C-alpha positions as CSV (number, residue, x, y, z in Angstrom):
1,X,-16.7,15.7,11.6
2,X,-19.1,14.5,14.3
3,X,-19.3,11.0,15.3
4,X,-21.9,8.9,13.2
5,X,-25.0,7.4,14.6
6,X,-24.0,4.0,15.8
7,X,-27.3,2.5,14.2
8,X,-26.4,4.0,10.8
9,X,-22.8,2.4,11.1
10,X,-24.5,-1.0,11.9
11,X,-26.8,-0.4,8.8
12,X,-23.7,0.4,6.6
13,X,-22.1,-3.0,7.9
14,X,-25.4,-4.9,6.7
15,X,-25.4,-3.0,3.4
16,X,-21.7,-3.8,2.7
17,X,-22.0,-7.4,3.8
18,X,-25.2,-8.0,1.6
19,X,-23.4,-6.3,-1.3
20,X,-20.4,-8.6,-1.1
21,X,-22.5,-11.4,-0.9
22,X,-24.1,-10.5,-4.2
23,X,-21.0,-8.9,-6.0
24,X,-18.1,-11.2,-5.2
25,X,-17.2,-14.2,-7.1
26,X,-16.3,-16.7,-4.4
27,X,-14.1,-18.4,-7.0
28,X,-12.0,-15.4,-7.8
29,X,-8.7,-16.7,-6.3
30,X,-9.0,-20.0,-8.4
31,X,-9.6,-17.7,-11.5
32,X,-6.4,-15.6,-10.7
33,X,-4.2,-18.7,-10.0
34,X,-2.1,-18.9,-13.2
35,X,-3.9,-16.1,-14.7
36,X,-1.9,-14.0,-17.5
37,X,-1.0,-10.4,-16.6
38,X,-3.7,-9.2,-19.1
39,X,-6.2,-11.3,-17.2
40,X,-5.1,-9.8,-13.8
41,X,-5.4,-6.2,-15.1
42,X,-8.8,-6.9,-16.6
43,X,-10.0,-8.5,-13.3
44,X,-8.6,-5.6,-11.4
45,X,-10.3,-3.0,-13.5
46,X,-13.6,-5.0,-13.4
47,X,-13.3,-5.2,-9.5
48,X,-12.5,-1.4,-9.5
49,X,-15.5,-0.5,-11.5
50,X,-17.8,-2.4,-9.2
51,X,-16.4,-0.8,-6.0
52,X,-16.6,2.8,-7.5
53,X,-20.4,2.1,-8.5
54,X,-21.2,0.8,-5.1
55,X,-19.4,3.7,-3.5
56,X,-17.0,1.6,-1.5
57,X,-13.8,2.4,-3.4
58,X,-13.3,5.9,-2.0
59,X,-14.9,6.3,1.5
60,X,-11.6,8.1,2.4
61,X,-12.2,10.8,-0.3
62,X,-13.7,14.3,0.4
63,X,-17.5,14.7,0.5
64,X,-18.9,15.3,-3.1
65,X,-17.1,12.3,-4.7
66,X,-18.8,8.9,-5.2
67,X,-18.8,7.2,-1.8
68,X,-16.6,10.0,-0.2
69,X,-16.9,12.0,3.0
70,X,-17.2,8.7,5.2
71,X,-16.4,8.9,8.9
72,X,-13.5,7.0,10.2
73,X,-15.8,4.6,11.8
74,X,-17.6,4.0,8.5
75,X,-14.2,3.6,6.6
76,X,-13.4,0.9,9.3
77,X,-16.6,-0.8,8.4
78,X,-16.0,-1.2,4.8
79,X,-12.4,-2.3,5.4
80,X,-13.4,-5.0,7.9
81,X,-16.1,-6.3,5.7
82,X,-13.7,-6.5,2.6
83,X,-11.3,-8.6,4.8
84,X,-14.1,-10.6,6.3
85,X,-15.4,-11.6,2.8
86,X,-11.8,-12.1,1.5
87,X,-12.4,-9.6,-1.2
88,X,-9.8,-8.9,-3.8
89,X,-7.3,-6.0,-2.9
90,X,-7.2,-3.1,-5.3
91,X,-3.5,-3.7,-6.0
92,X,-3.4,-2.1,-9.3
93,X,-5.2,1.0,-8.0
94,X,-3.8,1.6,-4.6
95,X,-1.4,4.3,-5.5
96,X,-4.2,6.0,-7.6
97,X,-7.0,5.7,-4.8
98,X,-4.6,6.8,-2.0
99,X,-1.4,8.5,-3.0
100,X,-2.3,10.2,-5.8
101,X,-5.9,11.2,-5.0
102,X,-5.1,12.5,-1.5
103,X,-2.0,14.2,-2.6
104,X,-4.3,16.2,-5.4
105,X,-7.0,16.8,-2.8
106,X,-4.6,18.5,-0.7
107,X,-2.2,20.2,-3.1
108,X,-3.7,20.2,-6.6
109,X,-5.1,23.1,-8.6
110,X,-8.5,23.1,-9.5
111,X,-7.4,22.3,-13.0
112,X,-5.4,19.4,-11.8
113,X,-8.1,18.0,-9.7
114,X,-10.7,18.1,-12.3
115,X,-8.3,16.4,-14.8
116,X,-7.2,13.5,-12.7
117,X,-9.7,12.7,-9.9
118,X,-12.6,11.9,-12.4
119,X,-10.0,9.9,-14.3
120,X,-8.9,7.9,-11.4
121,X,-12.4,6.9,-10.7
122,X,-12.7,5.8,-14.4
123,X,-9.6,3.5,-14.2
124,X,-6.5,5.8,-14.5
125,X,-3.6,3.9,-13.0
126,X,-0.7,5.9,-11.1
127,X,2.6,4.6,-9.9
128,X,5.2,6.5,-7.5
129,X,8.4,7.7,-8.8
130,X,10.4,8.3,-5.4
131,X,13.0,5.7,-4.7
132,X,16.4,5.6,-6.6
133,X,19.0,3.2,-6.8
134,X,21.1,5.4,-4.1
135,X,18.2,6.9,-2.6
136,X,15.6,4.7,-1.0
137,X,15.4,5.0,2.8
138,X,17.3,8.3,2.6
139,X,14.5,9.6,0.0
140,X,16.0,13.1,0.3
141,X,19.3,12.2,-1.3
142,X,17.5,11.5,-4.8
143,X,19.3,12.8,-7.9
144,X,16.8,12.8,-10.7
145,X,17.3,16.4,-12.2
146,X,14.6,18.5,-13.6
147,X,15.9,21.7,-15.3
148,X,13.2,24.3,-16.4
149,X,12.9,25.4,-20.0
150,X,10.2,28.1,-20.4
151,X,6.9,26.2,-19.7
152,X,8.4,22.8,-19.1
153,X,10.9,20.7,-16.9
154,X,13.3,18.5,-18.8
155,X,13.9,15.5,-16.5
156,X,16.7,13.2,-16.5
157,X,17.4,10.3,-13.9
158,X,16.3,6.8,-12.8
159,X,13.5,5.6,-10.3
160,X,13.4,2.1,-9.0
161,X,11.1,-0.2,-6.9
162,X,8.0,1.5,-8.5
163,X,5.0,-0.7,-7.9
164,X,3.2,-1.7,-11.2
165,X,4.8,1.2,-12.8
166,X,4.5,-0.8,-16.2
167,X,0.8,-0.5,-16.2
168,X,0.7,3.2,-14.9
169,X,-0.8,6.1,-16.9
170,X,0.7,8.7,-14.7
171,X,3.5,9.1,-12.2
172,X,3.9,11.0,-8.8
173,X,7.3,12.1,-9.5
174,X,9.9,13.7,-7.2
175,X,12.8,15.5,-8.7
176,X,15.7,17.8,-7.8
177,X,15.4,21.3,-9.0
178,X,17.9,22.9,-6.9
179,X,21.2,21.9,-5.3
180,X,22.4,24.9,-3.6
181,X,20.7,24.4,-0.2
182,X,19.7,21.3,2.1
183,X,18.8,18.4,0.3
184,X,15.2,18.4,1.3
185,X,14.9,22.1,0.2
186,X,15.7,21.6,-3.6
187,X,13.0,18.9,-4.4
188,X,10.0,19.5,-6.6
189,X,6.8,17.2,-7.0
190,X,5.7,16.8,-10.6
191,X,2.7,14.8,-12.1
192,X,4.3,12.9,-15.2
193,X,2.5,11.2,-18.0
194,X,4.1,7.8,-18.4
195,X,3.4,8.0,-22.3
196,X,5.9,11.0,-22.5
197,X,8.7,10.7,-25.0
198,X,11.9,9.6,-23.2
199,X,10.1,7.3,-20.6
200,X,11.2,3.7,-20.5
201,X,10.0,1.2,-17.8
202,X,11.5,-2.1,-17.2
203,X,9.7,-4.6,-15.0
204,X,11.6,-6.2,-12.2
205,X,11.1,-10.0,-12.2
206,X,10.9,-11.1,-8.5
207,X,11.9,-14.5,-6.9
208,X,8.3,-15.4,-6.7
209,X,8.0,-14.9,-10.6
210,X,5.8,-11.7,-10.2
211,X,6.6,-8.4,-11.7
212,X,5.3,-6.3,-9.1
213,X,7.8,-3.4,-9.4
214,X,9.6,-1.6,-12.2
215,X,12.4,0.7,-13.0
216,X,11.8,4.0,-14.6
217,X,14.3,5.6,-16.9
218,X,14.0,9.4,-17.7
219,X,15.9,10.6,-20.6
220,X,15.2,14.6,-21.4
221,X,11.4,13.9,-20.6
222,X,9.4,17.1,-20.8
223,X,6.9,17.8,-18.1
224,X,4.8,20.9,-18.2
225,X,5.3,23.4,-15.3
226,X,1.5,23.3,-15.1
227,X,1.8,19.7,-13.7
228,X,3.9,20.7,-10.6
229,X,2.2,20.1,-7.4
230,X,3.0,23.0,-4.9
231,X,5.7,25.5,-5.4
232,X,9.1,24.8,-7.0
233,X,11.6,23.2,-4.5
234,X,8.8,22.7,-1.9
235,X,8.1,19.2,-3.1
236,X,9.2,17.7,0.1
237,X,6.3,19.0,2.0
238,X,3.9,17.8,-0.6
239,X,5.8,14.3,-0.6
240,X,4.7,14.2,3.2
241,X,1.1,14.1,2.4
242,X,1.8,11.2,-0.1
243,X,3.8,9.2,2.5
244,X,1.1,9.5,5.2
245,X,-2.0,8.9,3.0
246,X,-2.2,5.1,3.4
247,X,-1.7,5.0,7.3
248,X,-4.5,3.8,9.3
249,X,-7.1,2.0,7.3
250,X,-4.7,0.3,5.1
251,X,-2.9,-1.5,8.3
252,X,-6.3,-2.0,9.7
253,X,-7.5,-3.9,6.7
254,X,-4.3,-5.9,6.4
255,X,-4.5,-6.9,10.2
256,X,-8.2,-8.0,9.6
257,X,-7.3,-10.0,6.6
258,X,-4.5,-11.8,8.8
259,X,-7.0,-12.3,11.6
260,X,-9.3,-14.2,9.2
261,X,-6.6,-16.1,7.6
262,X,-5.9,-18.1,11.0
263,X,-8.9,-20.3,9.9
264,X,-6.7,-21.4,6.9
265,X,-3.7,-22.0,9.1
266,X,-5.9,-24.0,11.7
267,X,-7.3,-26.0,9.1
268,X,-3.8,-26.7,7.6
269,X,-2.7,-28.1,11.0
270,X,-5.9,-30.1,11.4
271,X,-5.3,-32.0,8.2
272,X,-4.5,-35.8,7.4
273,X,-0.8,-35.5,7.9
274,X,-1.1,-35.2,11.6
275,X,0.9,-32.1,12.2
276,X,-2.1,-30.7,14.4
277,X,-1.1,-33.5,16.9
278,X,2.5,-32.1,17.3
279,X,2.7,-30.2,20.5
280,X,5.4,-27.7,19.0
281,X,3.0,-26.7,15.9
282,X,0.0,-26.3,18.3
283,X,2.2,-24.0,20.7
284,X,3.3,-22.1,17.8
285,X,-0.3,-21.7,16.6
286,X,-1.4,-20.4,19.9
287,X,1.6,-17.8,19.8
288,X,1.1,-16.5,16.5
289,X,-2.7,-16.2,17.0
290,X,-2.2,-14.4,20.2
291,X,0.3,-11.9,18.3
292,X,-2.4,-11.5,15.8
293,X,-4.9,-10.3,18.4
294,X,-2.2,-8.0,19.8
295,X,-1.6,-6.4,16.6
296,X,-5.3,-5.8,16.2
297,X,-5.3,-4.3,19.6
298,X,-2.3,-2.0,18.7
299,X,-4.2,-1.1,15.4
300,X,-7.3,-0.2,17.3
301,X,-5.3,2.1,19.5
302,X,-3.9,3.6,16.4
303,X,-7.3,4.1,14.9
304,X,-8.5,5.8,18.1
305,X,-5.6,8.2,18.1
306,X,-6.1,9.0,14.3
307,X,-9.9,9.9,15.1
308,X,-8.9,12.0,17.9
309,X,-6.4,13.8,16.1
310,X,-3.6,12.8,18.2
311,X,-1.9,10.0,16.2
312,X,2.0,9.9,16.6
313,X,4.4,8.7,13.9
314,X,6.0,6.5,16.6
315,X,2.8,4.6,17.0
316,X,2.3,4.2,13.3
317,X,6.1,2.8,13.2
318,X,5.5,0.4,15.9
319,X,2.4,-1.0,14.4
320,X,4.0,-1.4,11.0
321,X,7.2,-2.9,12.5
322,X,5.1,-5.5,14.6
323,X,2.8,-6.2,11.4
324,X,5.9,-7.2,9.7
325,X,7.0,-9.5,12.3
326,X,3.6,-11.3,12.7
327,X,3.2,-11.7,9.0
328,X,6.6,-13.4,8.6
329,X,5.9,-15.7,11.8
330,X,2.5,-16.5,10.4
331,X,3.6,-17.5,7.0
332,X,6.8,-19.3,8.1
333,X,4.6,-21.5,10.4
334,X,2.2,-22.3,7.5
335,X,4.9,-23.1,5.3
336,X,6.5,-25.6,7.7
337,X,3.0,-27.1,8.5
338,X,2.1,-27.6,4.9
339,X,5.0,-30.0,4.2
340,X,7.3,-30.7,1.3
341,X,4.4,-30.3,-1.1
342,X,4.3,-26.5,-0.1
343,X,7.7,-25.9,-1.4
344,X,6.4,-25.6,-5.0
345,X,5.9,-22.2,-6.2
346,X,2.5,-22.3,-8.2
347,X,1.9,-19.7,-11.2
348,X,0.5,-16.8,-9.4
349,X,-0.8,-13.3,-9.8
350,X,-0.2,-10.5,-7.2
351,X,-2.5,-10.8,-4.2
352,X,-0.7,-9.8,-1.1
353,X,1.2,-11.0,1.9
354,X,-0.8,-14.1,2.8
355,X,-3.5,-14.1,0.3
356,X,-2.2,-16.2,-2.6
357,X,-3.1,-19.5,-1.3
358,X,0.3,-20.7,-2.1
359,X,2.3,-20.9,1.2
360,X,5.8,-20.6,-0.4
361,X,4.9,-17.5,-2.3
362,X,3.1,-16.1,1.0
363,X,6.2,-16.5,3.0
364,X,8.7,-15.0,0.3
365,X,6.2,-12.0,0.0
366,X,6.3,-11.4,3.7
367,X,9.7,-10.1,3.4
368,X,8.5,-7.4,1.2
369,X,7.2,-5.9,4.7
370,X,10.7,-5.4,6.0
371,X,10.9,-2.5,3.5
372,X,7.3,-1.5,2.4
373,X,5.9,1.4,4.1
374,X,9.5,2.3,5.4
375,X,12.1,-0.1,6.2
376,X,12.3,-1.8,9.5
377,X,15.5,-0.1,10.4
378,X,14.0,3.4,9.9
379,X,10.8,2.3,12.0
380,X,13.2,1.3,14.8
381,X,15.2,4.5,14.6
382,X,12.0,6.4,14.9
383,X,10.8,4.4,18.1
384,X,14.2,4.9,19.4
385,X,14.3,8.6,19.0
386,X,10.6,9.7,19.5
387,X,9.7,6.9,22.2
388,X,12.9,6.1,24.1
389,X,14.3,9.6,23.7
390,X,17.8,8.3,22.4
391,X,19.9,10.7,20.6
392,X,20.0,10.5,16.9
393,X,23.7,9.4,16.8
394,X,23.1,6.8,19.4
395,X,19.9,5.4,17.6
396,X,21.8,5.2,14.5
397,X,24.9,3.6,16.0
398,X,22.9,0.8,17.7
């Protein structure tokens, strides 16, 4: 794809900014504080439909789809403006728009794409059935078994930490179809209807009171063979598309949201309680703001590498690891600066790592990023092996 005309990119920025000024309810956070789950889902569906109609939900999709075929520079503009305007994140549709859609585009049959991609634009919700109680970071050790019986697979097993699984219509499901060879070689990738007989979903109540994740229990669930992506026992290759589909633009938007959230932290320190006059708080504010700018610089380097086709998994690992650290420091400082009143955990609905408006919830949610997108330990091993050149056994030992 050729580089876009800079004037066209500037025009897009004006268009997105103008649309957000017209379409975004500035009081959406107030509406969502204390909202019921049903209200949250309805709000997410409403915002999703608005973004799809405007062409801003799927700039990363292929050309030919509404808003699709955008250059990376144009995708950056849309993400930056969403962050600047403090627009809601599509928490309910993240797996649908990225993991499911991009995996389908690369591996799906024409029938599978025709069935699911338009449905996603209309609000079909997907979840991801990858992790298991004993196969999280070591995903290839999964034990959920699928046995073929004619035109269907009969699936038995359990999945865990599946984001918003209790709201999902379909699931990206990794199953074991062969145990005779290396563990990565016997995995298949299925598209499972969550309304199938034998599927049970139990939400997991978190310390914040949210139910962001769910457990999925599979008891003789029948999945049509026609719902398999890729060849049997080649699901590990398909899964790599899913696992890398969110890199780049996602971390860009998150870092930009953190950049704009500095204003909230500075205003907190400048409040009537006098903490802004404390030298230690001022020093920590300067330090965390400097780290946020360093994060943005690292993200800019990653985006340049992605655009040139030279992106490395090690750079992505370092950016993710650094984001997790900066987010923790940011929310920790805010929680301490806000004082005892901030210890209260107000009724909340999912909004993300530093976006709820309740500092205690934001701080606790920041710990999610020690695991989300690949645990910090896994990211350190990648850096140790691929950047520092350490042997694998030494990297693991350390």
